[in-house]
C-alpha positions in Angstrom: -12.6 -5.1 -11.4 -11.2 -1.7 -12.3 -8.7 -0.4 -9.8 -8.0 3.1 -8.6 -4.2 3.5 -8.6 -2.6 5.6 -5.9 0.6 7.1 -4.4 1.4 7.7 -0.8 3.5 10.8 -0.2 4.5 11.3 3.4 7.9 11.8 5.1 6.8 10.0 8.3 7.5 6.2 8.1 4.7 5.4 10.6 2.2 7.4 8.6 3.3 5.6 5.5 2.9 2.2 7.3 -0.7 3.1 8.4 -1.7 4.2 4.9 -0.2 1.1 3.3 -2.2 -1.1 5.7 -5.4 0.8 4.9 -4.9 0.7 1.2 -4.2 -3.0 1.3 -7.6 -3.6 2.9 -9.5 -1.9 0.1 -10.1 -4.2 -2.9 -10.5 -1.4 -5.5 -7.3 0.5 -4.5 -3.9 -0.4 -6.1 -0.8 1.2 -4.5 1.8 2.1 -7.1 4.4 3.7 -4.8 5.2 5.2 -1.5 7.5 8.3 -1.4 9.2 10.4 1.2 8.8 13.7 -0.7 6.8 15.2 -3.6 9.9 15.6 -5.7 10.6 11.8 -5.3 7.1 11.1 -6.5 7.1 13.6 -9.3 10.0 11.7 -11.0 7.7 8.7 -11.6 4.2 10.3 -12.0 4.5 10.8 -15.8 5.2 7.1 -16.1 2.6 5.7 -13.6 -0.1 8.3 -14.0 -1.7 7.5 -10.6 -5.4 8.4 -10.2 -5.1 9.4 -6.5 -2.5 10.9 -4.2 -2.5 10.5 -0.4 -0.5 13.6 0.3 0.9 15.0 3.6 1.1 18.8 3.9 4.2 19.5 6.1 7.2 18.1 4.3 10.8 19.5 3.9 11.8 21.3 0.8 8.4 21.2 -0.9 5.1 21.2 1.1 2.1 19.3 -0.1 -0.1 22.3 -0.9 2.6 23.9 -3.1 3.0 20.6 -4.9 -0.7 20.4 -5.6 -0.7 23.8 -7.2 2.1 22.7 -9.5 0.4 19.6 -10.9 -0.9 19.7 -14.4 -2.8 17.5 -15.1 -3.8 16.9 -11.6 -4.9 13.5 -10.1 -7.4 13.3 -7.3 -5.9 14.4 -4.0 -6.6 13.4 -0.5 -4.6 15.4 2.0 -3.5 13.6 5.2 -2.2 15.9 7.9 -2.1 16.5 11.6 -3.1 20.2 11.2 -6.5 21.6 10.5 -5.5 25.1 9.6 -4.8 24.2 6.0 -8.4 23.0 5.2 -9.6 26.2 3.6 -6.6 26.5 1.3 -6.8 22.8 0.5 -10.4 23.0 -0.7 -9.5 26.2 -2.7 -7.2 23.9 -4.6 -10.1 21.5 -5.1 -8.6 18.5 -3.1 -11.1 15.7 -2.8 -10.8 15.0 0.9 -9.0 16.2 4.0 -8.1 13.5 6.6 -7.0 14.8 9.9 -4.4 12.5 11.6 -5.0 10.2 13.4 -7.9 9.0 11.3 -9.6 5.6 11.5 -9.9 3.1 8.7 -13.7 3.8 8.6 -13.0 7.4 7.8 -10.4 6.5 5.3 -12.7 4.1 3.6 -15.6 6.6 3.4 -13.4 9.0 1.5 -12.0 6.5 -1.0 -15.3 4.8 -1.6 -16.9 8.2 -2.5 -14.2 8.9 -5.0 -14.5 5.4 -6.5 -18.3 5.8 -6.8 -17.8 9.2 -8.4 -15.6 7.7 -11.1 -18.7 5.9 -12.5 -18.2 2.2 -11.5 -21.2 0.0 -11.9 -20.7 -2.0 -8.7 -18.6 -1.3 -5.7 -16.7 -4.3 -4.3 -17.1 -5.1 -0.6 -14.2 -5.2 1.8 -14.8 -9.0 2.2 -13.9 -9.5 -1.5 -10.1 -9.2 -0.8 -8.6 -12.6 -1.0 -8.9 -14.5 2.3 -9.5 -11.3 4.3 -12.4 -10.9 6.7 -14.8 -8.0 6.2 -13.9 -6.6 9.6 -12.3 -3.1 9.1 -9.7 -1.9 11.4 -7.7 -4.0 13.9 -5.6 -1.5 15.7 -5.0 2.2 16.5 -1.8 4.2 16.7 -2.0 6.6 19.7 0.4 9.0 21.2 1.3 7.8 24.7 3.9 10.0 26.4 6.8 10.5 24.0 6.0 7.5 21.9 3.3 6.4 19.4 1.8 3.2 20.6 0.2 0.5 18.5 -3.0 -0.6 20.3 -5.0 -3.7 19.3 -8.7 -2.7 19.3 -9.6 -6.3 20.3 -7.5 -5.8 23.5 -9.4 -2.7 24.7 -11.7 -3.4 27.8 -12.9 0.1 28.6 -11.8 3.7 28.5 -11.8 6.0 31.5 -11.8 9.8 31.3 -9.2 11.5 33.6 -9.5 15.3 33.2 -7.6 16.2 30.0 -6.5 12.6 29.4 -8.0 9.2 28.6 -6.9 6.0 30.3 -7.3 3.1 27.9 -7.6 -0.1 29.9 -6.5 -3.1 27.8 -6.0 -6.8 28.6 -2.3 -6.1 29.0 -1.9 -2.6 30.5 -3.3 0.9 31.0 -2.3 3.5 28.4 -2.8 7.2 29.0 -3.3 9.4 25.9 -4.1 13.1 25.4 -7.4 12.7 23.5 -11.0 13.6 24.2 -13.8 11.0 24.1 -15.1 12.7 20.9 -11.8 12.2 19.2 -11.5 8.6 20.3 -15.0 7.8 19.1 -14.0 8.9 15.6 -11.2 6.3 15.7 -13.1 3.3 17.2 -15.5 1.1 15.3 -18.9 2.4 16.5 -20.8 -1.0 16.7 -18.3 -2.4 19.2 -18.0 0.4 21.7 -20.5 2.5 23.7 -20.3 5.5 25.9 -22.1 4.7 29.2 -21.0 7.6 31.4 -19.4 11.0 31.0 -16.2 9.3 32.3 -16.5 5.9 30.7 -16.7 4.1 27.4 -16.8 0.3 27.2 -16.0 -2.5 24.7 -19.4 -4.2 24.4 -18.0 -7.7 23.8 -15.9 -7.4 27.0 -19.0 -6.9 29.2 -19.5 -9.9 31.6 -22.9 -8.8 33.0 -25.0 -5.7 33.8 -26.9 -5.3 37.1 -28.6 -2.2 38.6 -27.2 0.1 36.0 -23.7 -1.1 36.6 -21.4 -3.0 34.1 -19.0 -5.6 35.2 -15.9 -6.2 33.1 -13.9 -8.7 35.0 -13.7 -7.3 38.6 -14.1 -3.7 37.4 -17.6 -2.1 37.9 -18.5 0.8 35.6 -21.6 3.0 36.2 -24.2 3.7 33.5 -25.5 7.3 33.8 -29.0 8.5 32.9 -27.6 10.6 30.1 -26.2 7.6 28.2 -28.4 4.7 29.4 -31.1 5.0 26.6 -28.5 5.0 23.8 -26.5 2.2 25.4 -29.5 -0.2 25.9 -30.8 0.6 22.4 -27.3 -0.4 21.1 -27.4 -3.7 23.1 -30.9 -4.5 21.7 -29.7 -3.8 18.2 -26.9 -6.3 18.6 -29.2 -9.0 20.0 
């Protein structure tokens, strides 16, 4: 199987760790190196000739967009950044994708799969073809909780409760408050396993104990199902049955 070789260039160790985990899950990607700066990566690019760069924008000394404009020849570029204001300039530079942090494994995989297919392969390997690895995609999220970035196991999430500008993520261990909207969180969570049931609630489907009179029981917690979300929720349940 032909591999798509890649570099990770990001000055944040946590961002590097997340990308390394994501790359390791994809059987057609081969990580050749992880670097703290474009200049560090440039010293080895002539030797390795990576086909793809996962490149942060805001880095000291030399920012990612300036680095892209300097590359000749230029590998495929996927920008990974916490800021959306660079998107127009990025696509003027013909980058292949723009991943806005924090991004899910599903979103990451969609981007790299498209590039791999565009490269003319005859068959795309599935995620389950990695040695001994289940085909299940992501296993955890990194969320900003107060002044720290918290690793949250997706399998531990029971339900999510909206609290004005924040979300309270109720897990089997604790409650975690994060400054996200439901729309942002839905982008990060694996869609088949979670469902919005109310303007203030989202539930992990496999944690539901029972449903009665448009109320969900998860342990001792009862969660209402509103008319706005009931049709979509019950259709999802029927689809899983």
